[in-house]
N, C-alpha and C positions, 0 to 999 in steps of 0.2 A: 614704259610701254606707250606706244603712240596709238591713239584711238581715232585720230581725225578722219582717215579715209574709210575706216571700218564702219563708222556709225551711219554712213550714207547707204549702206547695203541693206536692202529690205526685200526679203522674199515674200511673195504673197502667201499668207498662211491661213486665210479665211475663205470659206466656200462662197461667200457673198462677193459678187464681182464689185470691184471698186474699193473694197476694204482691204488695205494692205496688211494691217496687223491690228489685233485687239489685245489689250493688256489690262489686267486687274492687279493693282498693287495692294499690299497689306496696308491697312489703315494706320495712320500715325497716332490716332486717338483710340484708346481701347474702349470700345463701346460694349464689349461682351463680358466685362467683369461682373462677377456675381454680387448681387445686392449692393450696387453703388449707393452712396449716401445721397440725400437730396441735393446737397451742395455740389457733389461731383456731377450729378445729372445736369444741374444748371451750367456748370463750367463746360461740360461736353456740348450742351445745347448752344452755348454762345460760340463755341468753336465751329459748330456746324453752320450757325448763322453767318459768321465771317467768311466761311468757306463756300457760301452760296447754296446751302441746302436748308432753306427756312422750314420746310415741312418737318424735317427731323428735329430742328430746333424747337418748333412749336410743341411737339410731343414731349421732348425731354424737359424743357423749362416748365411746361404745364404740369408734368408729374412732380417736379420739385416743389411747385407752389402747392399742389394738393397735399404733399407730404409735410407741409408746414414751413418750407423755406421760402419766405415771401418778404420782400422789402422793396424799396423804390428802385434799386438797381435791377433786381430780378424782374420786376414788373415792367420796367423800361424796355428791357431786351425782349420780354414776352410780347409787348405791343409791336416792336419792330418785326419780330418773327411772324406775327399775325398778318402784317401788311406787306412784308417784303415780297417783291415780285408780283404783287396783286393790287388791283384797284379795290376801292371799297365795295363796288358792285360785285366783285368776285367772291365776297364773303357770303356764306349762307346765313340764314336767320339766327341760328344758334351762335355762330361766331360774332355776329353783330351784337347780340344780346350780351355775350361775354365781355366785349369791349365796353358796352354801356355800363355794366355792373362794375367793371374794373375802374371806370372813370370816377365812380363814387368813392373808391377806396383811396384816392390820391391824398385826401386830407389826413388819413390815418398814418401815413408814413412819416418818419422823422425828417425834419428839415435838412437840406443839404443839396449838393450839386445834382444828385440823381433824382431827387424829387422835382427839382427845377426842370431837368431834362424831360422827365415824364410829363409834366404839365405842358411843356412846349410841344411834345409829340402829339398830345391830344388837341392842342390849339391848332397845330398844322392840319390835323384832320378836320377840325370844326370849321375852318375859315374857307373851305373850298368855294370859290365863286363869290365870296363876300367883297365888301368895298375895299378900295385901296387903303383907306385909313386903318382898317383893321389889319390888313396885310402888313402895313408898315410897322404896326405895333408888334405883331408876331415875329416879323423879320428882325426887329431889334432884340427881342428876347432870344431868338435863335442865335443871333451873333454874339450874345452875351455868354452863351454856353462855351465850354471848353472845345478845342478843335476836334477831339475824337468824338465827343457827343454830337456836335453839329454835323460832322461828316457822316456819322452813322445815320442820323435822321434823314439827311439829304439823299444818302445812298439807298436806304431800305424803304423809305416812303416815296420813292421815285414816281410811282403811279398815283400817288395821293396828293402830292404838292400842287397847289393852285398855280395858275399861269403867272400871276403877279409875283408870288414868291420865287418861282422858278426863274423868271426873267431877271430878278434881282440877284440870284445866286448863280446864274448860268456862267457868267464870266469866270467866277472862281472855279466852278466845276470843270470848265474847259481848260483852264490853266493847270489844274491838278492833273487832269488826264494827259495833257501834253507832257508834263514833267515826269509822270510815273509810267508812261506808256512803255518805255524801253528800260525802265529801272531794273536794278539788280541783274544786269547783264542778260536780259531776256533773250536776245538773238542767239547767244551761245549756250543757252541752258534749256530752252524749251524742248529740244530734241530728246533730252534725257527723260522727260516725263513720259514719252511714248516708247521708251526702251523697256523691254520686258525685264522682270527680275531674273537674274541669271540662276540657273540650276547649279547645284554644287558639283565640285570636281569628282571625276571618277577615272579609274584606269583599270586596264585588264589585269586581274590578279594572277599570280603565278599559277601555272597549271598544276593539277594534282601530282604529287610525287609518287614514283613507282620504286623508290629506294627500298622500302620495306620488303616487297615481293622479291626484288632482285637479290637482296641480302640473304633472304631465307634460302633461295636456290643456291646461292654462292656457298653457303656453309656445307650443304649436302655434297655438292659437286667437288668442292675443294677436298673434303674428306675422302671421297672415292679416288681422287687424283693422288692424294698422299699415299693411300694404301697401294694402289697399282704401281706408282712410281717407286715406292719403297721396295716392293717385291722384285721389280725389274732390276733395281740397283743392287740389291743383295745378291741376286743371281749373277750379275756381272762381277761383283766383288769376289764371289766364290771362284769364278772362272779366271779372272785376271785382276787382282786388286789395283795395280798401278794404273792400268788403262781405265778402270772404272772410276777411280778418284779423279783423274785428269778430265775425263768426260763429264763427270758431275760438276766439277768446278767451272768448266766451259759452259755447261748447260745453265748453271745458276747465274753466272755473269751475263750470258746472252739473254736469259729470260728476264732479268731485272732491267737490262737495257731496252729490250723490246717492250716491256711493260711501261717504262717511263716515256719513251717516244711514241709508242703505239697508242696510248690513251689520248695523247694530244691529237694524233691523226684521226682516230676514230671519233672523238668528240666533235672535232671541226666538221667532219663529213656528215655526222648526224645533224648538226645545226644547219648546214647548207641544205640538206634534204628537207628538214622541217621548214626552213625559210621558203624553199621553192613551193612546198605544199601550201603554206600560208598565202603566198603571193597568188597562186592559182585560185585558191578559195576566195580571197578578197576580190580578185578581179572578176570572178564569176558572180560573187554576191552583190557587188556594187552595180554590175550591169543588169542584174535581174530586176524585173519590176516588183514593186512591193504594193501591198493593198492600200497603204496610206501615203505612199510617195515619200515617206520620211527619208529613206536612204538616198533617193535621187536629190532631195533638197540638201542633204548633208554633202553629197558629192559636189553639187553646184556651189555651195558655200565654200568648200575647200578650194575649188577652182578659182573662185573670186578672190579669196584672201591670199592664196599663193601667187595670184597674178599681180597683186598690189604690194606684197611683201617680197621684193626681188632684190637679191644682192647686187652689189656693184659689178658691172661687166656683163650682165644678162639683161635681155629684154623679157617681157612677160611670156612670150611664146617659148623662148629658149628655156626659161626656168621651169615652165610647166612640163616641157618635154624631159628636162633633166630630173624632175622630181615625180614623174608619173607613178613609179612603183611605190614611193613613199606616200603619196597622196592616196593611192588605192588602199594601202595597208591601214593608214590612219582613218580613212573614211569608213572602212569596214569595222574598225574598233569602235569608233564613236557611234555608228549606227547600231551596233550590237549593244553597247552600254546604255544608250538612251532611247531605244525604240520602245516607248511606253505610250499608253493612251493619254491623250491630252498634253503631250509634250511637243512643243513646237521647236523647230530648228533655231528660231530666234533666241531662245533661251540658252542654246548651246554655242551660239556664234562667238561668244567671248573665248571659249576653249579652242574653237577652230582657228580663230585669229591668233591666239597664243601659239598654237602648234605651227602655224605658218611662220610666225616670227622666230620661234625656237629653231625651226629648220634653217631659216635664213642665217640666223646668228651662228649656229653650229657650222654651217658652211664657211662663213667668214672666219671662224677660228680654226678651220681645217679639221674640224671634229666630226664632220658629216661623212662617215665611213660607209662605203657600200658593203653589205653583208658578204658578198662574194669575195671581197678583199679582206674583210675582217676575219673571216673563218677559212681563208685559203691556207692550206698546209704548206710550209716551206719545203723546198726540195731536199734540203739537208736532213730535215726530220724524217722524211720518207726514206732517204737513203740509209740512214743509221738504223732505222727500224727494219728495213729489208735485210741488211747485213746481219743484224742481231738475230732475226728469225732464221736466217740461213745457218748461222753458227749453232743455234739451238737445235735445228733439225739434224745437222751433222752430228752433234753430241748425242742426240737421242738415238740416231741410227747406230752410232758407235756402241752405245750401251746395249742396245738390242743385239747387235752382232756379237759382242763379247759374251753376253749371257747365253746366246744360242750356241756359241762355239764350245761352251762348257759342257753342253749336252746332258746335263744332269736331269732336267725335267722340261722337255721341249713344250708340252702343252701348257704348263704353267707359265713359261716364258712368253709364249704367244698370247696367252690370255692377259698377262700383265702388260704386255706391250700395247695390245688393243685397248685395254682399259685406260692406260696412261694417255694414249692419243685422244680417245673420246672424251675422257674426263678433263684432260688438259684443255681441249678446245671449249668444252662447255663451261669450265671454270673461268677461262679467259673472257668468254662472252658475258657471263654473269658479272664478273668483276668490272669489265668495261662499262656495262649497263648501269651497275650500282654507282660507280664513281662518276660516270657521265651524268646520271640523273641528279646525283648530289651536287655536282658542280653547276648543272643547269639550274637547279632550284636556287642555289646561292646567287647566280647571276640574275635570274628573273626576279628574285626578291629584291636585290639591290636596284635593279632597273625599275621595279614597281615603286619602290620608295623614292627613287630619283624623280620619276614622273609625277608621283603624287605631291612631292614637295614643290616641284615647279608649278604644277597646276593649282595647288592650293594657294600658293603665293599670287599667281595670276588672278585667281578668283577673288581673293581678298582685295587686290589692287583695283580690279574692275568694279567690285561691289562698293568699295569705299569711294571710288571716283563717281559712280552713279549716285550714291547717297549724298555726296557733297554737291553734285551738279544739279540733281533733279529738283525742280521748283516745288514749293509747297502748294497745297490747295489754295491757301490765301493769296499767294503770288499769282497763280493761274487765274483765279477769280478777279484779282485786281487788274491784271493786264486785259482780260476780256471786257471788264467794265469800262476801262479806258478806251478800248476800240469802239465799243458801243457809243460812248459819249461823243467821240470825235466824228463818228459816222453820222450820228443824229445832227451834230452841229453843222456839218457840210450840207446836209439835206435842208436844214432850216435856212441856211445862207442862200442855197440855190433857189429856193422858193420865196425867199425874202419874207419869211414868217418869223414872228416872235411867239413865245409860249402863250401870250394872251390871245393870239389868233387861233390857237388850237383848242378843240373841245377835249380831245384826249389823243393818245398815241399808243402804239404797241410795236414791239420789235420781236420778230420770230427768228430764232437762231437754229439752223439745221446744218447737218454735215454736208460738205461739198466734196463730191467724189473726184478723183480718188483721195482717200484720206486714211490716216491712222487714228486710232482712238485708244484712250486709256482712262482709267478711273481708279480711285481707291475703293476698298470695300465699303459699301453703304453710301457711296457718293455718285454723282452724275458722270456720264461720259463726257470727256473733253476731247476735242478733235484737232487734228493738225491743220485741217482746212474747214472753214465755215462758210455758210451762205447766210447773209443777213437780209431780212425783208422788213423794212420799216413802213408802217402805216400811219400816216398823219391825217387825223380826222378834223376837218374844219366845217364851217357852216355851208360851204360850197360843195363838199363831197370828200372823197378819199384820195390822197396822194400816196402812191406806193413807190418805194425806191428799193431796189435789190442789188446786191453785189456779192461776189465771192472773194475770199482773201485767205492768204497763208498766215496761220497764227504765229509762226516763228518770227517773221519780220514785219507782219501786218501789212504786207503789200497787197493792194486790192486790184481786182480786175475792173473792167469798165462797168459802169452802172447801168441798170435798166430802170426806166421810169415809166409810170403809167398813172393816169388820172381817170376817175370815174365818179359819176354822181351816185347818190345813195340808192336811187332806184335801179341802177345798172347792176348792182350785186344781187343776183337772183337767188342763190342758195349757197350754203356752206355745209359740207359733209366731211365727216372724219371716219376713216375705215381702219380697223385693227385687223391686220392680216397675220395669221399664225405663221411663225418662222420667217416673217418678212419684216413687219414693223407697223408703224402708223403712217397713214397717208391723209393729207388734208386736201380736199377738192374745192376749188372756188369756181362757181359757175356765174358768168356774166351774161347779161341779156344780149350783148352785142359782140360776143367773141367766144372762142372755144373754151372748154373747161380746162382749168389749170390744176395739175396734180403736183403736190409738194410732199416729198418724203420727209416727214418730221423726225422719225427715229427708226433705225434699223433694229432688227431682232437681236436680242441678247440673252435669251433664255438659256442658251447652251453655255453661257459663261457666268452663271450664278455660283457664288460660293455656297457651301452647304447650309449656312445660317442666314442666307438672304432670301427675301420674299419677292417673287417675280412681279406681283402687282405693285407692291410698295416701291420697288426700284423703277418700274415704268412710270409711276406718278412723279418720282423724284426727277427723272429725266425729262418728262413732259413739262414740268414746272420750270426746270432749268432752261429749257428751250424757249420759254415764254409762250408755250402753246396754249395753256389754259386761258390766260387773259386774251390772247389773240383770237381764239376760237369763239369765246363768249362775245367779244366785241363785234367780230364780223358776222356772227350768227344773229346778233341783235339788229345790226344794220340791215342784213338780208331780210329779216322778218318784218321790220317796222319801217324801213326806208328812212325818209327824213323825219318821221315821227319819233325815231329813236332819240333825236336830240332832246325833245321835251322830256322823255322818260329818263334820260341820263343826266338831266340838270343837277348840278351839285346841290342847289338849294332845296331840292326835293328829298335830300338825304337827312336823316335825323342828326342834328348837331350834338356835339359833346361839350359839356360845360363842367370840367373838373372843379370840384369845390376847393376853395382856398383853405 
């Protein structure tokens, strides 16, 4: 199955303008298991840390430590989680005290690589702003660690690293970012992260069978017919045995022939009538407006996929005209089967795409038969049936005439003749209905299983393709970190700054409209388009660089740059708007207020076991909002005096015991 052109089709499914689609995937880590062991909590916490959710990591690793699972490796990852995506100033008093107490425990852990890594992490925190000689010593110890430990410290202590250390490590960080930026086939896989999880296959079940009711009527009517016909034939035999026998043989032969060919004719006519009714109903149903617009979106999706899944020899418009009735019927079926609350058409697009491909393929195999042709009764069948019914009628009239000519009991003869005619017609109708319903049920059951088999196979193919293609949280976080690193590097080069020239920095990552967004349960939203705002704080003021870029290929729009003194930042405000999201407002003394949408509302997309406040905190931390707000708020409040208050030397140092 070809998915290439289908994946680009995205209907707007969110009420918020600019959000093309929102998707929540099932978590790859089971965090809801009952009574996980302390070790399991630690392992899940480390996974959250690597996936860019340090707040969840802090809680889980902290719980593991409280439960007695504590060693140098556990404490190392706890320190990283405490400081990941945060500066030391962002920690509250209790968290700083916890770090201080944990520093005194380093000596109690067994010697090994993790104890060395833990010491280095504390030394990195302790040397902020210290002399170059001390920086060189810590840098050497940092380089002596294994690659994974060194990379973890550099990545998670990003806002803690001193300028000297960062300058020494920046070339390596830049090189890694360049190397990993498009690793693991990013360009061809990112789209799958924002693709919704497909909903399972469904098909219209066979209609309820009326065979039982028709069979019950058939028994009674057939009994009446047998009695009436028997009386009539006996009367004819009494009057003229030879004629009665010949007429009976003709009647039996003609009746069997009429039954054989007549049931085909009747069944086909009934199917044509039913198909005409379905077409009329589906056409009316698809055209009618619906409260949620789901049917209209289904129809639009069918039009899209049928226009791109076109057999050879047709253009899109010709194929759409050729398959109008088929599309209407299929759209009505899908809309009926999946019209549920909170079900978006994006989750059904895989099935609509498959149905478009199946229609095209059946046409290419000459298997796309119009119901009008499929159930059209051949002229020969009709002719044989008419001849047989005519012969049957003649035989019946002959029997009646023979019986009446005997004159033995005219009232009985008339009554038996009338009974034979009425019961014979009623029996024929019941028999045709029973056999037709039985045949119809068999055909519909076979068609249902055929459809479900094909749809189940298509569902499994699509789901397996998505599961294989969709990037992991770690891959998405790694690519995003590479984009940030290279963006910061370009800004530093443009302003000709080194890390020693900076007091601090922060980067705010917000969604750039129009965008798609997706997340795993318990994780932050990730966006198809981002807006980066980098704030570089030096002794001269603040340099701000902003840009928007497509996350799939990392192509960026033009950059916007602005510089302002500390005193120019008048105030910073954050507004939480219900059902809208979070807005950050920057007010400068020499310009208009600037509103930045940090996060759109997502309360309508919470899983049953998710907490709205906790999820909001996760997303705000992932966006870099907490650190950015505290930094800009401090500058707005203190102006240039913020520099003295923020000096690293004024922070309590850490001296882990040997």
